[in-house]
C-alpha positions as CSV (number, residue, x, y, z in Angstrom):
1,M,65.2,116.5,84.6
2,E,65.5,117.3,88.2
3,N,69.0,118.5,87.7
4,S,67.9,121.1,85.1
5,E,65.2,122.3,87.5
6,E,67.7,122.7,90.3
7,I,70.1,124.5,88.0
8,R,67.3,126.9,86.9
9,K,66.5,127.7,90.5
10,L,70.1,128.3,91.4
11,E,70.7,130.5,88.4
12,E,67.6,132.5,89.4
13,Q,69.0,132.9,92.9
14,K,72.4,133.9,91.5
15,K,70.8,136.6,89.4
16,D,68.8,137.9,92.3
17,I,71.9,138.1,94.5
18,Q,73.9,139.8,91.7
19,D,71.1,142.4,91.4
20,Q,71.3,143.1,95.1
21,I,75.1,143.5,95.0
22,D,74.8,145.8,92.0
23,D,72.2,148.0,93.9
24,I,74.4,148.3,96.9
25,Q,77.5,149.1,94.8
26,R,75.6,151.7,92.8
27,G,74.5,153.4,96.0
28,C,77.9,153.4,97.6
29,K,80.0,156.6,97.6
30,H,83.2,154.6,97.5
31,P,84.9,156.6,100.3
32,D,88.0,154.4,100.6
33,L,89.7,152.7,97.6
34,K,92.5,150.2,97.6
35,A,94.4,148.6,94.7
36,N,93.6,144.9,94.3
37,F,93.5,142.1,91.7
38,I,90.1,141.4,90.2
39,Q,89.1,138.6,87.8
40,D,87.2,139.2,84.6
41,D,83.7,137.6,84.3
42,N,85.0,134.3,82.8
43,G,87.7,134.0,85.5
44,S,90.6,133.7,83.1
45,N,92.3,137.0,83.4
46,K,93.2,139.2,86.4
47,R,94.0,142.9,86.4
48,V,94.7,145.5,89.0
49,M,91.9,147.9,89.8
50,M,91.0,150.4,92.5
51,V,88.4,148.6,94.5
52,C,86.1,150.1,97.1
53,V,87.0,148.8,100.6
54,D,83.3,149.0,101.7
55,C,81.3,147.5,98.8
56,K,84.1,145.7,96.8
57,A,83.2,147.5,93.5
58,A,86.0,147.9,90.9
59,V,85.8,151.7,90.5
60,R,88.7,152.6,88.2
61,Y,92.2,151.8,87.0
62,P,95.0,152.8,89.4
63,T,97.2,155.8,88.6
64,P,100.9,155.1,88.0
65,S,101.8,156.1,91.5
66,E,99.0,153.9,93.0
67,L,100.2,151.0,90.9
68,D,103.8,151.6,92.1
69,D,102.6,151.6,95.8
70,F,100.6,148.4,95.1
71,C,103.7,146.6,93.6
72,S,106.1,147.6,96.3
């Protein structure tokens, strides 16, 4: 039983932290973007996205020329 209580507390902390990150990313103007790999939520797939250098938010897919620059 004590494991389930600890798990519940940790999941609550994780949700609180994710909410804080989401608030910061929503308020960011994303002034500088850089192509980078990101993982999907389950961690099984990676894709290239334009990511804010400041807040680490995945903002958009790269243009073909941005993708070429990233690959070279």
